[in-house]
BALOBA-1460 file (C-alpha; in Angstrom, 3 decimals):
// residues 254
<rec num="1" residu="m" x="33.060" y="4.801" z="-26.262"/>
<rec num="2" residu="a" x="29.657" y="3.867" z="-26.468"/>
<rec num="3" residu="v" x="30.266" y="0.887" z="-23.848"/>
<rec num="4" residu="a" x="31.807" y="3.583" z="-21.534"/>
<rec num="5" residu="v" x="28.527" y="5.800" z="-21.611"/>
<rec num="6" residu="v" x="26.403" y="3.132" z="-21.114"/>
<rec num="7" residu="l" x="28.487" y="1.777" z="-18.159"/>
<rec num="8" residu="v" x="28.299" y="5.136" z="-16.464"/>
<rec num="9" residu="l" x="24.516" y="5.051" z="-17.304"/>
<rec num="10" residu="l" x="23.886" y="1.937" z="-15.911"/>
<rec num="11" residu="a" x="26.156" y="3.142" z="-12.452"/>
<rec num="12" residu="n" x="23.934" y="5.920" z="-11.905"/>
<rec num="13" residu="l" x="20.617" y="4.276" z="-12.393"/>
<rec num="14" residu="a" x="22.354" y="1.924" z="-9.734"/>
<rec num="15" residu="f" x="23.576" y="4.060" z="-7.233"/>
<rec num="16" residu="n" x="23.109" y="7.640" z="-7.805"/>
<rec num="17" residu="p" x="20.665" y="8.977" z="-5.575"/>
<rec num="18" residu="w" x="18.956" y="11.241" z="-8.193"/>
<rec num="19" residu="f" x="17.579" y="8.434" z="-10.118"/>
<rec num="20" residu="a" x="16.079" y="6.818" z="-6.862"/>
<rec num="21" residu="r" x="12.771" y="6.979" z="-8.918"/>
<rec num="22" residu="w" x="13.539" y="5.493" z="-11.825"/>
<rec num="23" residu="r" x="15.646" y="2.933" z="-10.390"/>
<rec num="24" residu="s" x="12.673" y="1.831" z="-7.960"/>
<rec num="25" residu="l" x="10.238" y="1.876" z="-11.203"/>
<rec num="26" residu="a" x="12.546" y="-0.500" z="-13.036"/>
<rec num="27" residu="l" x="13.042" y="-2.937" z="-10.107"/>
<rec num="28" residu="m" x="9.313" y="-2.973" z="-9.217"/>
<rec num="29" residu="a" x="8.019" y="-3.817" z="-12.761"/>
<rec num="30" residu="g" x="9.990" y="-6.799" z="-12.521"/>
<rec num="31" residu="y" x="8.950" y="-7.654" z="-8.917"/>
<rec num="32" residu="d" x="5.229" y="-7.225" z="-9.523"/>
<rec num="33" residu="q" x="5.380" y="-9.382" z="-12.582"/>
<rec num="34" residu="v" x="6.722" y="-12.375" z="-10.195"/>
<rec num="35" residu="y" x="4.198" y="-11.726" z="-7.425"/>
<rec num="36" residu="e" x="1.197" y="-10.838" z="-9.768"/>
<rec num="37" residu="r" x="1.352" y="-14.373" z="-11.568"/>
<rec num="38" residu="d" x="0.359" y="-15.906" z="-8.204"/>
<rec num="39" residu="s" x="-1.935" y="-13.397" z="-6.950"/>
<rec num="40" residu="v" x="-5.649" y="-13.647" z="-5.927"/>
<rec num="41" residu="p" x="-6.972" y="-11.188" z="-8.563"/>
<rec num="42" residu="h" x="-4.743" y="-13.027" z="-11.326"/>
<rec num="43" residu="d" x="-6.527" y="-16.519" z="-10.144"/>
<rec num="44" residu="a" x="-9.761" y="-15.272" z="-9.546"/>
<rec num="45" residu="g" x="-10.095" y="-13.188" z="-12.991"/>
<rec num="46" residu="v" x="-11.212" y="-9.985" z="-10.709"/>
<rec num="47" residu="r" x="-9.310" y="-6.753" z="-10.461"/>
<rec num="48" residu="a" x="-9.631" y="-3.721" z="-9.141"/>
<rec num="49" residu="e" x="-8.454" y="-0.813" z="-11.503"/>
<rec num="50" residu="m" x="-7.255" y="2.112" z="-9.447"/>
<rec num="51" residu="p" x="-6.498" y="5.237" z="-11.568"/>
<rec num="52" residu="l" x="-3.560" y="6.830" z="-10.141"/>
<rec num="53" residu="a" x="-2.447" y="9.865" z="-12.870"/>
<rec num="54" residu="g" x="-2.773" y="12.968" z="-11.262"/>
<rec num="55" residu="t" x="-2.570" y="12.021" z="-7.645"/>
<rec num="56" residu="g" x="0.955" y="12.671" z="-6.429"/>
<rec num="57" residu="l" x="0.904" y="8.688" z="-6.055"/>
<rec num="58" residu="y" x="3.556" y="6.438" z="-7.195"/>
<rec num="59" residu="p" x="2.416" y="5.669" z="-10.723"/>
<rec num="60" residu="r" x="2.057" y="1.813" z="-10.251"/>
<rec num="61" residu="m" x="0.610" y="-0.449" z="-7.816"/>
<rec num="62" residu="i" x="3.152" y="-3.031" z="-6.353"/>
<rec num="63" residu="t" x="1.513" y="-6.710" z="-5.583"/>
<rec num="64" residu="f" x="2.270" y="-8.831" z="-2.718"/>
<rec num="65" residu="n" x="0.988" y="-12.146" z="-1.434"/>
<rec num="66" residu="a" x="0.896" y="-13.485" z="1.927"/>
<rec num="67" residu="d" x="-1.820" y="-16.521" z="2.007"/>
<rec num="68" residu="s" x="-0.391" y="-18.296" z="5.115"/>
<rec num="69" residu="a" x="0.510" y="-15.330" z="6.998"/>
<rec num="70" residu="m" x="-3.124" y="-13.816" z="6.526"/>
<rec num="71" residu="s" x="-4.679" y="-17.507" z="7.272"/>
<rec num="72" residu="a" x="-2.612" y="-17.587" z="10.639"/>
<rec num="73" residu="w" x="-3.978" y="-13.812" z="11.367"/>
<rec num="74" residu="l" x="-7.632" y="-14.316" z="10.827"/>
<rec num="75" residu="g" x="-7.480" y="-18.205" z="12.143"/>
<rec num="76" residu="s" x="-9.195" y="-19.408" z="8.779"/>
<rec num="77" residu="d" x="-7.872" y="-20.626" z="5.289"/>
<rec num="78" residu="v" x="-7.754" y="-17.832" z="3.061"/>
<rec num="79" residu="r" x="-5.618" y="-16.431" z="0.183"/>
<rec num="80" residu="f" x="-4.563" y="-12.795" z="0.517"/>
<rec num="81" residu="t" x="-3.446" y="-10.331" z="-1.756"/>
<rec num="82" residu="v" x="-2.426" y="-6.493" z="-1.317"/>
<rec num="83" residu="d" x="-1.922" y="-4.232" z="-4.289"/>
<rec num="84" residu="f" x="-0.667" y="-0.975" z="-3.044"/>
<rec num="85" residu="t" x="1.156" y="2.372" z="-3.721"/>
<rec num="86" residu="f" x="2.606" y="5.269" z="-2.158"/>
<rec num="87" residu="a" x="3.857" y="8.581" z="-2.443"/>
<rec num="88" residu="d" x="5.898" y="9.460" z="-5.251"/>
<rec num="89" residu="f" x="9.234" y="11.157" z="-5.501"/>
<rec num="90" residu="e" x="9.973" y="14.344" z="-6.299"/>
<rec num="91" residu="p" x="12.370" y="15.420" z="-9.443"/>
<rec num="92" residu="w" x="15.701" y="14.525" z="-8.479"/>
<rec num="93" residu="r" x="15.041" y="13.582" z="-4.872"/>
<rec num="94" residu="g" x="16.547" y="10.176" z="-3.530"/>
<rec num="95" residu="y" x="13.396" y="9.127" z="-1.447"/>
<rec num="96" residu="s" x="9.444" y="8.960" z="-1.716"/>
<rec num="97" residu="a" x="7.652" y="11.803" z="0.066"/>
<rec num="98" residu="i" x="6.399" y="8.972" z="2.219"/>
<rec num="99" residu="f" x="9.455" y="10.068" z="4.412"/>
<rec num="100" residu="d" x="8.629" y="13.752" z="4.218"/>
<rec num="101" residu="p" x="6.447" y="15.243" z="7.290"/>
<rec num="102" residu="d" x="5.709" y="18.109" z="5.265"/>
<rec num="103" residu="d" x="4.291" y="16.572" z="2.339"/>
<rec num="104" residu="p" x="0.600" y="15.609" z="2.163"/>
<rec num="105" residu="l" x="0.945" y="12.362" z="1.514"/>
<rec num="106" residu="h" x="3.556" y="11.691" z="4.055"/>
<rec num="107" residu="g" x="3.083" y="7.847" z="5.634"/>
<rec num="108" residu="a" x="0.113" y="7.622" z="3.017"/>
<rec num="109" residu="y" x="-0.515" y="4.151" z="1.263"/>
<rec num="110" residu="v" x="-3.271" y="3.600" z="-1.189"/>
<rec num="111" residu="g" x="-4.223" y="-0.085" z="-2.376"/>
<rec num="112" residu="a" x="-6.620" y="-2.893" z="-2.871"/>
<rec num="113" residu="y" x="-7.068" y="-6.001" z="-0.499"/>
<rec num="114" residu="y" x="-8.573" y="-9.116" z="-1.758"/>
<rec num="115" residu="v" x="-9.008" y="-11.752" z="0.698"/>
<rec num="116" residu="q" x="-10.558" y="-15.277" z="-0.871"/>
<rec num="117" residu="g" x="-11.625" y="-18.507" z="0.663"/>
<rec num="118" residu="l" x="-13.602" y="-17.290" z="3.812"/>
<rec num="119" residu="g" x="-16.932" y="-18.684" z="2.537"/>
<rec num="120" residu="r" x="-18.402" y="-15.299" z="3.735"/>
<rec num="121" residu="e" x="-18.051" y="-11.700" z="4.043"/>
<rec num="122" residu="l" x="-15.662" y="-10.184" z="6.167"/>
<rec num="123" residu="t" x="-16.987" y="-9.024" z="9.344"/>
<rec num="124" residu="d" x="-16.313" y="-5.391" z="10.649"/>
<rec num="125" residu="a" x="-13.924" y="-6.730" z="12.810"/>
<rec num="126" residu="e" x="-12.045" y="-8.743" z="10.349"/>
<rec num="127" residu="v" x="-11.785" y="-5.687" z="8.133"/>
<rec num="128" residu="t" x="-9.653" y="-4.034" z="11.049"/>
<rec num="129" residu="r" x="-7.883" y="-7.109" z="11.478"/>
<rec num="130" residu="v" x="-6.725" y="-7.074" z="7.762"/>
<rec num="131" residu="a" x="-5.781" y="-3.677" z="7.852"/>
<rec num="132" residu="e" x="-3.823" y="-3.798" z="11.102"/>
<rec num="133" residu="f" x="-1.822" y="-6.642" z="9.956"/>
<rec num="134" residu="d" x="-0.942" y="-4.871" z="6.563"/>
<rec num="135" residu="q" x="0.316" y="-2.134" z="8.486"/>
<rec num="136" residu="r" x="2.205" y="-4.098" z="11.309"/>
<rec num="137" residu="g" x="2.771" y="-7.518" z="9.300"/>
<rec num="138" residu="f" x="4.053" y="-6.170" z="6.063"/>
<rec num="139" residu="a" x="4.363" y="-2.261" z="5.488"/>
<rec num="140" residu="l" x="6.364" y="-1.395" z="8.703"/>
<rec num="141" residu="p" x="8.764" y="-4.545" z="9.093"/>
<rec num="142" residu="a" x="9.734" y="-3.732" z="5.545"/>
<rec num="143" residu="l" x="11.200" y="-0.409" z="6.537"/>
<rec num="144" residu="g" x="12.724" y="-1.968" z="9.660"/>
<rec num="145" residu="l" x="10.157" y="-1.778" z="12.171"/>
<rec num="146" residu="g" x="9.227" y="-4.884" z="13.856"/>
<rec num="147" residu="f" x="5.643" y="-6.043" z="14.682"/>
<rec num="148" residu="a" x="6.308" y="-6.014" z="18.482"/>
<rec num="149" residu="e" x="7.817" y="-2.572" z="18.189"/>
<rec num="150" residu="s" x="4.711" y="-1.194" z="16.075"/>
<rec num="151" residu="q" x="1.408" y="0.196" z="16.904"/>
<rec num="152" residu="f" x="-2.053" y="0.041" z="15.453"/>
<rec num="153" residu="d" x="-5.080" y="1.267" z="17.414"/>
<rec num="154" residu="v" x="-8.500" y="2.203" z="16.172"/>
<rec num="155" residu="l" x="-9.696" y="5.660" z="17.910"/>
<rec num="156" residu="s" x="-12.822" y="6.113" z="16.362"/>
<rec num="157" residu="s" x="-14.696" y="4.077" z="13.668"/>
<rec num="158" residu="d" x="-17.884" y="4.471" z="11.536"/>
<rec num="159" residu="a" x="-19.818" y="2.429" z="8.548"/>
<rec num="160" residu="a" x="-21.968" y="3.289" z="5.870"/>
<rec num="161" residu="s" x="-23.638" y="1.769" z="2.932"/>
<rec num="162" residu="v" x="-22.437" y="3.132" z="-0.684"/>
<rec num="163" residu="s" x="-22.646" y="2.300" z="-4.215"/>
<rec num="164" residu="f" x="-19.847" y="3.090" z="-7.080"/>
<rec num="165" residu="a" x="-18.288" y="0.990" z="-9.586"/>
<rec num="166" residu="g" x="-21.904" y="-0.872" z="-10.322"/>
<rec num="167" residu="r" x="-21.633" y="-2.548" z="-6.873"/>
<rec num="168" residu="d" x="-22.624" y="-2.059" z="-3.004"/>
<rec num="169" residu="w" x="-20.183" y="-1.615" z="-0.699"/>
<rec num="170" residu="t" x="-19.603" y="-0.868" z="3.136"/>
<rec num="171" residu="s" x="-17.504" y="2.235" z="3.713"/>
<rec num="172" residu="y" x="-15.487" y="2.172" z="6.804"/>
<rec num="173" residu="q" x="-13.897" y="5.639" z="8.075"/>
<rec num="174" residu="a" x="-11.391" y="5.272" z="11.183"/>
<rec num="175" residu="a" x="-8.746" y="7.189" z="13.034"/>
<rec num="176" residu="v" x="-5.518" y="5.203" z="13.862"/>
<rec num="177" residu="l" x="-2.720" y="5.567" z="15.902"/>
<rec num="178" residu="t" x="0.157" y="3.832" z="13.997"/>
<rec num="179" residu="n" x="3.597" y="4.713" z="13.362"/>
<rec num="180" residu="c" x="5.087" y="6.686" z="10.416"/>
<rec num="181" residu="p" x="8.086" y="5.422" z="8.241"/>
<rec num="182" residu="e" x="10.591" y="8.410" z="9.014"/>
<rec num="183" residu="h" x="13.582" y="6.991" z="10.581"/>
<rec num="184" residu="t" x="17.456" y="7.317" z="10.613"/>
<rec num="185" residu="p" x="18.867" y="4.507" z="8.499"/>
<rec num="186" residu="d" x="20.849" y="1.917" z="10.250"/>
<rec num="187" residu="g" x="22.487" y="-0.185" z="7.344"/>
<rec num="188" residu="f" x="20.751" y="-1.397" z="3.913"/>
<rec num="189" residu="l" x="17.208" y="-2.437" z="3.774"/>
<rec num="190" residu="a" x="15.434" y="-4.088" z="0.436"/>
<rec num="191" residu="s" x="12.739" y="-1.704" z="0.543"/>
<rec num="192" residu="y" x="15.148" y="1.069" z="0.144"/>
<rec num="193" residu="l" x="15.204" y="0.124" z="-3.640"/>
<rec num="194" residu="q" x="11.382" y="0.822" z="-3.561"/>
<rec num="195" residu="f" x="11.256" y="3.891" z="-1.618"/>
<rec num="196" residu="g" x="14.747" y="5.244" z="-1.782"/>
<rec num="197" residu="t" x="16.887" y="5.906" z="1.404"/>
<rec num="198" residu="p" x="15.117" y="8.081" z="3.832"/>
<rec num="199" residu="p" x="17.230" y="11.211" z="4.976"/>
<rec num="200" residu="a" x="18.498" y="11.091" z="8.717"/>
<rec num="201" residu="t" x="16.109" y="12.496" z="11.234"/>
<rec num="202" residu="d" x="15.847" y="12.576" z="15.129"/>
<rec num="203" residu="q" x="12.409" y="10.535" z="14.926"/>
<rec num="204" residu="q" x="12.480" y="6.760" z="14.611"/>
<rec num="205" residu="y" x="8.873" y="5.559" z="13.558"/>
<rec num="206" residu="p" x="6.959" y="8.267" z="15.580"/>
<rec num="207" residu="a" x="3.225" y="7.865" z="16.334"/>
<rec num="208" residu="c" x="0.861" y="9.309" z="13.778"/>
<rec num="209" residu="r" x="-2.600" y="9.821" z="13.912"/>
<rec num="210" residu="m" x="-3.722" y="8.750" z="10.535"/>
<rec num="211" residu="a" x="-7.042" y="8.760" z="8.745"/>
<rec num="212" residu="a" x="-8.435" y="5.689" z="7.103"/>
<rec num="213" residu="q" x="-10.943" y="4.944" z="4.607"/>
<rec num="214" residu="i" x="-11.692" y="1.533" z="3.295"/>
<rec num="215" residu="d" x="-14.642" y="0.550" z="1.060"/>
<rec num="216" residu="v" x="-15.617" y="-3.209" z="1.177"/>
<rec num="217" residu="t" x="-17.398" y="-5.078" z="-1.351"/>
<rec num="218" residu="y" x="-18.019" y="-9.252" z="-1.657"/>
<rec num="219" residu="l" x="-18.495" y="-11.189" z="-4.563"/>
<rec num="220" residu="p" x="-20.121" y="-14.513" z="-3.594"/>
<rec num="221" residu="a" x="-19.431" y="-16.104" z="-7.244"/>
<rec num="222" residu="e" x="-15.971" y="-15.881" z="-6.428"/>
<rec num="223" residu="d" x="-15.853" y="-15.927" z="-2.564"/>
<rec num="224" residu="l" x="-13.881" y="-12.991" z="-2.937"/>
<rec num="225" residu="t" x="-13.681" y="-9.712" z="-0.918"/>
<rec num="226" residu="i" x="-12.280" y="-6.374" z="-2.066"/>
<rec num="227" residu="g" x="-11.283" y="-3.769" z="0.356"/>
<rec num="228" residu="l" x="-10.249" y="-0.244" z="-1.537"/>
<rec num="229" residu="y" x="-8.186" y="1.385" z="1.362"/>
<rec num="230" residu="v" x="-6.620" y="5.151" z="1.503"/>
<rec num="231" residu="m" x="-4.694" y="5.865" z="4.728"/>
<rec num="232" residu="t" x="-3.105" y="9.219" z="5.038"/>
<rec num="233" residu="t" x="-2.251" y="11.927" z="7.930"/>
<rec num="234" residu="s" x="-5.121" y="14.111" z="7.144"/>
<rec num="235" residu="e" x="-9.004" y="13.373" z="7.051"/>
<rec num="236" residu="q" x="-9.169" y="15.779" z="4.057"/>
<rec num="237" residu="e" x="-6.097" y="14.137" z="1.877"/>
<rec num="238" residu="t" x="-7.707" y="10.989" z="2.675"/>
<rec num="239" residu="a" x="-11.196" y="12.295" z="1.474"/>
<rec num="240" residu="a" x="-9.441" y="13.939" z="-1.737"/>
<rec num="241" residu="l" x="-7.910" y="10.598" z="-2.470"/>
<rec num="242" residu="r" x="-10.596" y="8.467" z="-1.937"/>
<rec num="243" residu="d" x="-12.736" y="10.878" z="-4.453"/>
<rec num="244" residu="q" x="-9.651" y="10.565" z="-6.819"/>
<rec num="245" residu="v" x="-8.667" y="6.845" z="-6.645"/>
<rec num="246" residu="s" x="-11.133" y="4.519" z="-4.919"/>
<rec num="247" residu="l" x="-14.858" y="6.130" z="-6.332"/>
<rec num="248" residu="r" x="-13.317" y="6.202" z="-9.675"/>
<rec num="249" residu="t" x="-12.049" y="2.387" z="-9.666"/>
<rec num="250" residu="e" x="-13.455" y="-0.174" z="-12.078"/>
<rec num="251" residu="i" x="-14.019" y="-3.735" z="-11.046"/>
<rec num="252" residu="i" x="-12.846" y="-5.619" z="-14.011"/>
<rec num="253" residu="q" x="-13.797" y="-9.327" z="-14.193"/>
<rec num="254" residu="h" x="-11.991" y="-11.574" z="-17.210"/>
């Protein structure tokens, strides 16, 4: 009887859409440990600790490393890691609110970029290129939209100097036209283990106007650029998340 109960519980965790959030958290914990061991913040001994509690975001950062891809994109030999999170799951719903056009965190991402080895600070244009490649080269392809089919057009952009977390930063605020993630599944994608399986819709990666904010600082001793980013479909939501997450981030050095 005990074995039967365990098997039923495991089967539900593996397949039942009601358990999508717990399945995602369990799998992403293992995934993140693998990538974290080879990440820029791990090797540099510097990490941006971003608070997530009470924000409506998925409660853990997920790490992804892409040294060679970002080096090719920037035309310089660099190391690159992105830590990211997204909209959490509603209770007993089989997919993240990232797929829900009625949710304030529809299409939203929050996280940190780490670029090391450039020998200088990123230029304004390079900050934009890093954000573009994250969206078009990593985030959207994971959800089934190829690079050639995606878009990332900066409609407006402003920069200002700010100070927080004991450091000076350049804060970039931009309006961007890119693709939102909702789509009707056509087969299985590995990312559905992370985000859940999206509901069927008549929209296939529709163009969305997004409000993005990236706060960038440079640590010369480590030759490391850190960029804290927030992107949502609303200027108000982006500003609120920046206040809750980016501006309360601690830069931890080991």
